[in-house]
C-alpha positions as CSV (number, residue, x, y, z in Angstrom):
1,M,0.0,0.0,0.0
2,A,2.8,2.4,0.9
3,S,4.4,1.9,-2.5
4,F,1.2,2.4,-4.4
5,D,0.4,5.5,-2.5
6,K,3.8,6.9,-3.1
7,A,3.5,6.1,-6.8
8,L,0.1,7.9,-6.9
9,A,1.6,10.9,-5.1
10,L,4.1,11.2,-7.9
11,T,1.7,10.4,-10.7
12,P,-1.9,11.0,-9.7
13,D,-3.4,9.6,-13.0
14,Y,-1.5,6.3,-12.9
15,A,-4.3,3.8,-13.7
16,A,-2.1,0.7,-13.1
17,A,-1.2,1.9,-9.6
18,F,-4.9,2.3,-8.7
19,S,-5.6,-1.2,-10.0
20,S,-2.8,-2.8,-8.0
21,R,-3.7,-0.7,-5.0
22,G,-7.2,-2.2,-5.3
23,L,-5.6,-5.7,-5.0
24,A,-3.7,-4.7,-1.9
25,L,-6.8,-3.2,-0.3
26,K,-8.7,-6.4,-1.0
27,E,-6.0,-8.4,0.7
28,L,-6.3,-6.0,3.7
29,K,-10.1,-6.7,3.6
30,R,-10.8,-3.0,3.0
31,F,-13.3,-3.9,0.4
32,D,-15.2,-0.6,-0.1
33,E,-11.9,1.2,-0.6
34,S,-10.7,-1.5,-3.0
35,E,-13.8,-1.0,-5.2
36,A,-13.2,2.7,-5.2
37,S,-9.6,2.2,-6.3
38,Y,-10.6,-0.1,-9.2
39,N,-13.2,2.3,-10.3
40,R,-10.7,5.2,-10.3
41,A,-8.4,3.1,-12.5
42,L,-11.3,2.6,-14.9
43,E,-12.2,6.2,-15.0
44,L,-8.6,6.9,-16.1
45,Q,-8.5,4.0,-18.5
46,P,-11.9,2.6,-19.4
47,S,-10.5,-0.3,-21.5
48,F,-8.1,-1.4,-18.7
49,A,-8.7,-5.2,-18.8
50,D,-6.7,-6.0,-15.7
51,A,-8.7,-3.5,-13.6
52,L,-12.0,-4.9,-15.0
53,F,-10.9,-8.4,-14.1
54,N,-9.8,-7.5,-10.6
55,L,-13.1,-5.6,-10.0
56,G,-15.0,-8.7,-11.1
57,G,-13.2,-10.7,-8.5
58,L,-14.0,-8.1,-5.8
59,Y,-17.7,-8.3,-6.8
60,E,-17.6,-12.0,-6.3
61,E,-16.4,-11.3,-2.7
62,F,-19.6,-9.1,-2.3
63,N,-21.8,-11.9,-3.8
64,R,-22.6,-9.5,-6.6
65,R,-22.6,-12.2,-9.2
66,A,-24.3,-10.1,-12.0
67,D,-21.8,-7.3,-11.6
68,A,-18.9,-9.7,-11.6
69,I,-20.1,-11.4,-14.8
70,E,-20.5,-7.9,-16.5
71,C,-16.9,-7.2,-15.7
72,Y,-15.6,-10.5,-17.1
73,E,-17.7,-10.1,-20.3
74,K,-16.1,-6.7,-20.8
75,V,-12.7,-8.3,-20.4
76,L,-13.7,-10.8,-23.1
77,A,-14.8,-8.0,-25.4
78,L,-11.3,-6.6,-25.1
79,K,-9.5,-10.0,-25.1
80,P,-11.8,-12.5,-26.9
81,N,-9.4,-15.4,-26.4
82,S,-8.8,-15.0,-22.7
83,L,-9.0,-18.3,-20.9
84,L,-8.6,-16.4,-17.6
85,A,-11.8,-14.5,-18.2
86,R,-13.7,-17.5,-19.4
87,L,-12.7,-19.5,-16.3
88,A,-13.8,-16.5,-14.2
89,L,-17.2,-16.5,-15.9
90,C,-17.7,-20.1,-14.9
91,M,-16.7,-19.6,-11.3
92,A,-18.8,-16.4,-11.0
93,E,-21.9,-18.7,-11.3
94,L,-21.0,-20.2,-7.9
95,P,-21.8,-17.5,-5.2
96,I,-20.3,-17.7,-1.7
97,L,-23.7,-17.8,-0.1
98,Y,-27.2,-18.6,-1.5
99,T,-30.5,-16.9,-0.8
100,S,-32.6,-20.1,-1.3
101,E,-32.5,-23.7,-2.2
102,V,-33.9,-22.8,-5.6
103,E,-31.0,-20.5,-6.3
104,I,-28.6,-23.4,-5.7
105,A,-30.2,-25.4,-8.5
106,V,-30.3,-22.4,-10.9
107,Q,-26.6,-21.5,-10.3
108,R,-25.5,-25.1,-10.6
109,T,-27.2,-25.3,-14.1
110,A,-25.6,-22.0,-15.1
111,Y,-22.2,-23.2,-14.0
112,L,-22.5,-26.4,-16.0
113,R,-23.6,-24.4,-19.1
114,R,-20.6,-22.1,-18.8
115,L,-18.2,-25.1,-18.5
116,E,-19.7,-26.7,-21.6
117,Q,-19.2,-23.5,-23.5
118,L,-15.6,-23.3,-22.3
119,R,-15.1,-26.9,-23.6
120,D,-16.4,-25.9,-27.0
121,D,-14.3,-22.8,-27.0
122,L,-11.2,-24.8,-26.2
123,E,-12.0,-27.3,-29.0
124,I,-12.0,-24.6,-31.6
125,G,-8.9,-22.9,-30.2
126,R,-10.5,-19.7,-28.9
127,C,-8.5,-19.6,-25.6
128,D,-5.0,-18.4,-24.8
129,D,-3.1,-17.2,-21.7
130,H,-3.2,-20.8,-20.4
131,E,-0.3,-20.4,-18.0
132,Q,-1.8,-17.4,-16.3
133,A,-5.3,-18.9,-16.2
134,I,-4.7,-22.4,-14.7
135,G,-5.5,-22.3,-11.0
136,S,-6.5,-18.6,-11.0
137,R,-10.1,-19.4,-10.6
138,Q,-11.3,-22.7,-9.0
139,P,-14.7,-24.2,-8.3
140,F,-14.2,-24.0,-4.6
141,Y,-17.8,-23.1,-3.8
142,L,-19.3,-25.9,-5.9
143,A,-18.7,-28.3,-3.1
144,Y,-20.9,-26.2,-0.7
145,Q,-24.0,-27.0,-2.7
146,G,-24.4,-30.3,-1.0
147,E,-24.4,-32.4,-4.2
148,N,-22.4,-35.2,-5.8
149,D,-20.0,-33.2,-7.9
150,C,-18.2,-36.1,-9.7
151,E,-19.5,-35.3,-13.3
152,P,-19.1,-31.5,-13.1
153,Q,-15.6,-32.0,-11.7
154,R,-14.7,-34.5,-14.4
155,L,-15.6,-32.0,-17.0
156,Y,-13.7,-29.2,-15.2
157,G,-10.6,-31.4,-14.6
158,S,-10.4,-32.7,-18.1
159,L,-10.5,-29.1,-19.4
160,L,-7.7,-27.9,-17.2
161,C,-5.5,-30.9,-17.8
162,R,-6.0,-30.5,-21.6
163,C,-4.8,-26.9,-21.2
164,V,-1.8,-27.9,-19.2
165,E,-0.8,-30.6,-21.7
166,K,-0.3,-27.8,-24.3
167,R,2.6,-26.5,-22.3
168,Y,3.8,-29.5,-20.2
169,P,3.9,-32.9,-21.8
170,P,3.7,-36.0,-19.5
171,A,7.0,-36.4,-17.8
172,V,9.0,-39.6,-17.5
173,S,9.4,-39.8,-13.7
174,A,9.5,-43.4,-12.8
175,R,12.5,-44.9,-11.1
176,P,12.6,-48.6,-10.3
177,T,13.0,-49.1,-6.6
178,R,15.5,-51.8,-5.7
179,G,16.5,-53.6,-2.5
180,S,16.2,-51.7,0.7
181,E,16.1,-48.2,-0.9
182,R,13.5,-46.0,0.7
183,L,10.5,-44.8,-1.4
184,K,10.4,-41.1,-2.0
185,I,7.1,-39.6,-1.1
186,G,6.5,-35.9,-1.9
187,F,3.8,-33.8,-0.3
188,V,2.8,-30.7,-2.4
189,S,0.8,-28.1,-0.5
190,G,0.3,-24.4,-0.1
191,H,-0.6,-25.0,3.6
192,F,2.5,-26.0,5.5
193,H,1.4,-23.6,8.2
194,S,-1.3,-23.3,10.9
195,H,-4.2,-24.2,8.7
196,S,-6.8,-27.0,8.7
197,V,-5.1,-28.8,5.8
198,W,-1.9,-28.9,7.9
199,K,-3.7,-30.1,11.0
200,L,-5.8,-32.5,9.1
201,P,-4.3,-34.5,7.4
202,L,-0.9,-33.3,6.4
203,R,1.0,-33.0,9.7
204,G,0.3,-36.5,10.8
205,W,1.3,-38.1,7.5
206,V,4.5,-36.0,7.2
207,S,5.6,-36.6,10.8
208,Q,4.7,-40.2,11.2
209,L,5.7,-42.1,8.1
210,D,8.4,-44.7,8.9
211,R,11.7,-43.2,7.8
212,R,13.2,-46.7,7.4
213,R,10.8,-47.2,4.6
214,F,10.1,-43.7,3.3
215,E,11.9,-40.5,2.4
216,V,9.6,-37.5,2.9
217,I,9.9,-34.4,0.8
218,G,7.8,-31.3,1.4
219,Y,7.1,-29.0,-1.4
220,Y,5.7,-25.8,0.1
221,T,4.0,-23.7,-2.6
222,G,2.6,-21.1,-0.2
223,V,4.2,-18.0,1.4
224,I,2.9,-17.9,5.0
225,A,5.6,-18.8,7.5
226,D,4.9,-19.6,11.2
227,A,6.0,-22.1,13.9
228,E,4.2,-24.9,12.1
229,T,6.1,-24.1,8.9
230,K,9.3,-24.7,10.9
231,A,7.9,-27.9,12.4
232,A,7.1,-29.1,8.9
233,A,10.6,-28.4,7.6
234,D,12.0,-30.3,10.6
235,Y,9.7,-33.3,10.0
236,C,10.7,-33.6,6.3
237,D,13.9,-35.2,5.0
238,R,13.9,-32.4,2.4
239,F,11.8,-29.3,2.5
240,V,11.5,-27.0,-0.5
241,R,9.9,-23.6,-0.2
242,G,8.6,-21.2,-2.8
243,P,7.5,-19.0,-4.2
244,M,8.6,-20.3,-7.5
245,S,7.2,-20.4,-11.0
246,T,5.4,-23.5,-12.2
247,D,8.3,-24.2,-14.5
248,D,10.7,-24.1,-11.6
249,W,8.5,-26.3,-9.4
250,R,8.3,-28.8,-12.2
251,R,12.1,-28.9,-12.6
252,V,12.6,-29.3,-8.8
253,I,10.1,-32.1,-8.5
254,L,11.2,-34.0,-11.6
255,A,14.9,-33.7,-10.4
256,D,13.9,-35.3,-7.1
257,R,12.1,-38.2,-9.0
258,P,9.5,-39.0,-6.2
259,D,7.8,-42.4,-6.3
260,A,4.5,-40.8,-5.3
261,L,3.2,-37.3,-4.9
262,I,0.5,-36.5,-2.4
263,Y,-1.7,-33.4,-2.8
264,P,-3.5,-33.1,0.6
265,E,-6.0,-30.8,-1.1
266,V,-6.7,-29.8,-4.7
267,G,-9.0,-26.8,-5.0
268,M,-7.6,-24.0,-2.9
269,D,-4.0,-23.3,-3.9
270,P,-3.3,-22.2,-7.5
271,T,0.2,-23.6,-7.7
272,S,-0.9,-27.0,-6.4
273,V,-3.6,-27.1,-9.1
274,Q,-1.0,-26.3,-11.8
275,L,1.2,-29.1,-10.6
276,A,-1.5,-31.6,-9.9
277,A,-2.7,-31.2,-13.5
278,Q,0.6,-32.6,-14.7
279,R,2.0,-36.1,-14.5
280,L,5.1,-35.7,-12.3
281,A,5.2,-39.0,-10.6
282,N,3.9,-42.5,-11.3
283,V,1.5,-42.4,-8.3
284,Q,-0.4,-39.2,-7.6
285,C,-3.0,-38.8,-4.9
286,N,-5.6,-36.2,-3.8
287,S,-7.0,-36.1,-0.3
288,W,-9.6,-34.5,1.9
289,G,-8.0,-31.2,2.9
290,H,-10.6,-30.0,0.5
291,P,-13.0,-33.0,0.5
292,E,-14.0,-32.9,-3.2
293,T,-12.9,-34.9,-6.2
294,S,-10.5,-33.0,-8.4
295,G,-11.8,-34.4,-11.7
296,F,-8.1,-34.5,-12.9
297,P,-7.2,-37.5,-15.0
298,T,-3.6,-37.0,-13.7
299,L,-4.6,-37.9,-10.1
300,D,-4.9,-41.7,-9.4
301,Y,-6.3,-42.0,-5.9
302,F,-8.4,-40.1,-3.4
303,L,-7.2,-40.8,0.2
304,S,-10.2,-40.8,2.5
305,S,-11.6,-41.9,5.8
306,D,-13.4,-45.2,6.0
307,R,-15.6,-43.9,8.9
308,M,-16.6,-40.9,6.9
309,E,-17.3,-42.3,3.5
310,P,-20.9,-43.4,2.6
311,P,-21.3,-46.9,1.2
312,E,-21.5,-45.6,-2.3
313,G,-18.6,-43.2,-1.9
314,E,-16.8,-44.6,-5.0
315,D,-19.4,-42.9,-7.1
316,H,-18.3,-39.5,-5.9
317,Y,-14.7,-39.5,-7.2
318,T,-12.9,-39.5,-10.6
319,E,-9.9,-40.8,-8.6
320,K,-9.9,-44.4,-7.2
321,L,-11.2,-44.1,-3.6
322,V,-8.9,-45.4,-0.9
323,R,-10.7,-45.9,2.4
324,L,-8.0,-45.6,5.1
325,P,-9.0,-46.8,8.5
326,N,-10.7,-44.6,11.1
327,L,-10.2,-40.9,10.3
328,S,-7.3,-41.7,8.0
329,T,-5.1,-39.3,9.9
330,Y,-2.8,-39.0,12.9
331,Y,-4.2,-36.1,14.8
332,E,-2.5,-34.2,17.6
333,P,-4.9,-32.4,20.0
334,P,-4.4,-28.6,20.0
335,A,-2.4,-26.9,22.7
336,I,-4.8,-24.7,24.6
337,R,-3.8,-21.7,26.7
338,A,-5.7,-21.0,29.8
339,L,-7.8,-18.2,28.2
340,V,-11.0,-17.3,30.0
341,M,-13.9,-15.5,28.3
342,S,-17.2,-14.5,29.9
343,R,-20.6,-15.0,28.3
344,A,-21.1,-11.3,28.5
345,E,-18.1,-10.7,26.2
346,L,-19.9,-13.0,23.7
347,G,-23.3,-11.4,24.0
348,L,-24.7,-14.5,25.7
349,Q,-27.3,-14.6,28.4
350,P,-26.1,-16.2,31.7
351,S,-29.0,-18.7,31.8
352,A,-29.5,-19.4,28.1
353,V,-28.7,-22.8,26.6
354,A,-26.0,-21.8,24.1
355,F,-25.6,-23.7,20.9
356,W,-22.2,-23.4,19.2
357,C,-22.6,-23.0,15.4
358,G,-19.1,-21.8,14.6
359,Q,-18.6,-23.0,11.0
360,S,-17.8,-20.8,8.0
361,L,-21.1,-19.3,6.9
362,F,-20.9,-20.7,3.4
363,K,-21.3,-24.2,5.0
364,Y,-24.8,-23.3,6.0
365,I,-27.1,-23.8,3.0
366,P,-30.6,-22.3,3.0
367,Q,-32.8,-25.3,3.2
368,F,-31.4,-26.1,6.7
369,D,-31.9,-22.6,8.2
370,Q,-35.2,-23.7,9.7
371,V,-33.5,-26.1,12.2
372,F,-32.4,-23.1,14.3
373,A,-35.9,-21.6,14.5
374,R,-37.4,-25.0,15.2
375,I,-35.0,-25.7,18.0
376,A,-35.8,-22.2,19.4
377,Q,-39.5,-23.1,19.4
378,E,-38.7,-26.2,21.5
379,V,-36.2,-24.4,23.8
380,S,-37.3,-20.8,24.3
381,N,-34.3,-19.8,26.4
382,C,-31.6,-20.6,23.9
383,Q,-29.1,-18.8,21.8
384,F,-27.1,-19.8,18.6
385,V,-23.6,-18.6,18.2
386,F,-22.2,-18.0,14.7
387,I,-19.0,-16.4,13.4
388,E,-19.0,-13.7,10.8
389,H,-17.7,-14.3,7.3
390,Q,-14.0,-13.7,7.0
391,G,-14.5,-11.6,3.8
392,A,-16.8,-8.8,2.8
393,K,-19.6,-7.7,5.1
394,P,-22.5,-8.4,2.6
395,I,-22.0,-12.1,3.1
396,T,-22.7,-11.9,6.8
397,D,-25.6,-9.5,6.1
398,L,-27.1,-12.0,3.7
399,F,-26.8,-14.8,6.3
400,R,-28.4,-12.6,8.9
401,K,-31.3,-11.9,6.6
402,R,-31.7,-15.6,6.0
403,L,-31.9,-16.2,9.8
404,D,-34.4,-13.4,10.1
405,D,-36.6,-15.0,7.4
406,A,-36.4,-18.5,8.9
407,F,-37.3,-17.3,12.5
408,S,-40.1,-15.0,11.2
409,A,-41.6,-18.0,9.4
410,H,-41.9,-19.7,12.8
411,G,-43.2,-16.6,14.6
412,L,-39.9,-15.8,16.2
413,H,-37.3,-13.0,16.1
414,A,-33.8,-14.1,15.1
415,A,-32.3,-11.2,17.1
416,D,-33.7,-12.8,20.3
417,H,-31.7,-16.0,19.7
418,C,-28.8,-15.5,17.3
419,V,-25.4,-14.0,18.0
420,I,-22.9,-13.5,15.2
421,L,-19.4,-13.0,16.7
422,P,-16.5,-11.1,15.0
423,R,-13.6,-13.2,13.7
424,L,-11.6,-14.7,16.6
425,D,-8.0,-15.9,16.8
426,M,-7.5,-19.6,17.6
427,Q,-7.4,-19.3,21.4
428,R,-10.4,-17.0,21.6
429,F,-12.3,-19.3,19.2
430,L,-11.7,-22.2,21.5
431,A,-12.5,-20.2,24.6
432,A,-15.8,-19.2,23.0
433,I,-16.7,-22.8,22.4
434,G,-16.1,-23.4,26.1
435,Q,-18.9,-20.9,27.0
436,C,-21.5,-23.0,25.1
437,N,-23.5,-26.0,26.1
438,V,-24.1,-27.9,22.9
439,I,-22.5,-28.0,19.4
440,L,-24.7,-28.0,16.3
441,D,-22.9,-29.4,13.4
442,S,-23.5,-27.7,10.0
443,I,-25.7,-29.9,7.7
444,G,-24.3,-30.6,4.3
445,W,-20.7,-29.9,5.1
446,S,-19.8,-31.1,8.5
447,G,-17.1,-29.9,10.9
448,G,-13.8,-31.8,10.8
449,N,-10.9,-30.0,12.3
450,S,-13.2,-27.7,14.3
451,T,-15.1,-30.7,15.7
452,L,-11.8,-32.3,16.8
453,E,-10.7,-29.1,18.4
454,S,-13.9,-28.8,20.4
455,L,-13.3,-32.2,22.0
456,C,-11.3,-30.5,24.8
457,Y,-14.6,-29.4,26.3
458,S,-16.4,-32.7,25.7
459,L,-19.5,-30.9,24.5
460,P,-22.2,-33.0,22.9
461,I,-22.4,-32.6,19.2
462,V,-25.6,-33.0,17.1
463,T,-24.9,-34.0,13.5
464,L,-26.9,-35.1,10.5
465,P,-24.7,-37.1,8.0
466,R,-25.9,-37.0,4.4
467,D,-24.8,-38.5,1.1
468,T,-21.3,-37.1,0.7
469,M,-18.1,-37.6,2.7
470,R,-17.9,-33.9,3.6
471,S,-21.2,-34.1,5.4
472,R,-20.0,-37.0,7.5
473,H,-16.8,-35.8,9.2
474,T,-18.4,-35.4,12.7
475,S,-20.4,-38.6,12.5
476,G,-17.2,-40.4,11.7
477,I,-15.5,-38.8,14.8
478,L,-18.5,-39.6,17.0
479,S,-18.5,-43.2,15.8
480,M,-14.8,-43.5,16.9
481,L,-15.9,-42.1,20.3
482,D,-18.7,-44.6,20.5
483,V,-21.1,-41.7,21.1
484,T,-23.7,-42.2,18.3
485,E,-27.0,-41.2,20.0
486,T,-26.5,-37.6,18.8
487,I,-26.2,-38.6,15.2
488,A,-29.5,-37.8,13.6
489,S,-31.0,-39.5,10.5
490,T,-33.5,-36.7,9.6
491,M,-34.0,-33.0,10.2
492,E,-36.8,-33.8,12.7
493,E,-34.5,-36.0,14.7
494,Y,-31.7,-33.4,14.6
495,V,-34.1,-30.8,16.2
496,A,-35.4,-33.4,18.7
497,I,-31.8,-34.4,19.8
498,A,-30.8,-30.7,20.2
499,A,-33.9,-29.9,22.2
500,R,-33.4,-32.9,24.5
501,L,-29.8,-32.0,25.1
502,A,-30.9,-28.5,26.1
503,R,-33.6,-29.7,28.5
504,D,-32.3,-33.0,29.9
505,V,-29.2,-31.9,31.8
506,S,-28.5,-35.4,33.2
507,W,-28.4,-36.9,29.6
508,R,-26.2,-34.1,28.4
509,M,-23.8,-34.7,31.2
510,S,-23.8,-38.4,30.5
511,V,-22.9,-37.8,26.8
512,M,-20.2,-35.4,27.9
513,G,-18.8,-37.9,30.2
514,R,-18.4,-40.5,27.5
515,I,-16.8,-38.1,25.1
516,S,-14.3,-37.1,27.8
517,A,-13.6,-40.8,28.5
518,N,-13.2,-41.8,24.9
519,R,-11.7,-38.8,23.1
520,E,-8.1,-40.2,23.2
521,R,-9.3,-42.7,20.6
522,V,-9.1,-40.1,17.9
523,Y,-5.7,-38.9,18.8
524,R,-2.4,-40.2,17.5
525,D,-3.9,-43.1,15.6
526,M,-1.1,-45.2,14.2
527,T,-3.5,-47.7,12.6
528,A,-4.2,-45.1,9.9
529,I,-0.5,-44.4,9.4
530,R,0.4,-48.1,9.0
531,A,-2.4,-48.5,6.4
532,F,-1.2,-45.4,4.6
533,E,2.3,-46.8,4.5
534,N,1.1,-50.1,3.1
535,F,-1.0,-48.3,0.5
536,L,2.0,-46.3,-0.7
537,E,4.2,-49.4,-1.0
538,D,1.5,-51.4,-2.9
539,A,0.6,-48.5,-5.2
540,V,4.2,-47.7,-6.1
541,V,5.2,-51.3,-6.7
542,G,2.1,-51.8,-8.8
543,R,3.0,-48.9,-11.0
544,Q,6.6,-49.8,-11.6
545,T,5.8,-52.2,-14.5
546,C,2.7,-50.3,-15.8
547,S,2.9,-46.6,-15.1
548,P,0.7,-43.8,-16.3
549,C,3.9,-42.2,-17.7
550,G,4.3,-45.2,-20.0
551,V,7.6,-46.1,-18.4
552,Q,8.5,-49.6,-17.5
């Protein structure tokens, strides 16, 4: 910001500085100022494609889909072959938060229509800027619609891999493993820092693989550095940090010649996407850091949790599903400081039954808003505790309006029951959970890391598993704890369990007692690690004579 402001002091009509300043303001979450900076750039240079593109991205943060699409269409008018703009048009059909269940269906159809148009454009050669485009826009919010995304992701993944092939041909990466030589396992991630992907599942895999059998290489494509980054580097036999260009990452990885590459998530980090869309090792795996199939034909396996996958889970992935035992991970409980918060600080009434609902707001889809109002009808003296959206304020405002509508439909006022807290750091987040009585798991996309972190308080958790793995994280955890009576099978049962936990204090305490007694079961699970090791050896050996790279 200081550099851009100095540039503008020297050259007040410098459109590129206003556009870049808008990006900096967006990163600082000063969204209104960011919009003003982009608009000033466009006043100075109306045909400035980069400023239009960046403004479109900002409008997506505001959930202003129509405005974002208008910006991207203007970019295409200036650059008709821009793959970057065409991908952005696809992703703009996936808002952060929905107003209704009907809107989900409408936008899903619109997104698929855009993808199909992109496929047709690629087939007739109407797209360029491939290197800049790949990974720049990803269908992150598709997974929050609560549907099986296998076919949309297959189309998306095939399109991206086809674009990558134009620049990067499949690489010959196989190396026959002989005798007692350790297998080289590379982990590619932008989240070797204090992040849910690191906590689940990356840290346990990196730290616990048997070094007599495996050499572990960490490829850190991100830029954040903290104590966990240092721990990650210490865990690895070799740790490579960026930032680097995709070309440089490709050279580094191919020079290392890993036997297998593990991508703990595909869908959040642009560089990971650019690398995962290539064939850089004979065995390449996706996992549930972002619990969604990639659709990439370059990824062979999806490493998942047997306790979280539904019986028909294989139908949800383009990769081959691998059901590792239990939670699939080696999880270390969080270190908790003795931080005390009062209910008054959180806006909670001293005598109210407080339901913790601390998931990201985009995990809450509209058709399930009614559960909060229905619980409030059963338990009049209750409050629901949410956390505001980490981005632009209009997302939180939209969620608040949805709550108002849901409570009004049941003759209640949301303001009497709902508290939306500001963003909290880790220790205050955990302390806030400790001031509540019951945890209500989000329906459609369940809590994973956050559920595990809450176990320090042994609070009962109400959950409703549905058809996808990402809706079954908490039920998998509860099944390991042998506390299954708070796992609902219908919305009606979800409401009834929550109401009973509020009213029946002795039952609530009984559930809490069993969570406290059994929670060690989910910590430091070597069963999952041994299974992971065996999978890696079997997969690598199986590929040595018949590899996707065509190498024998």
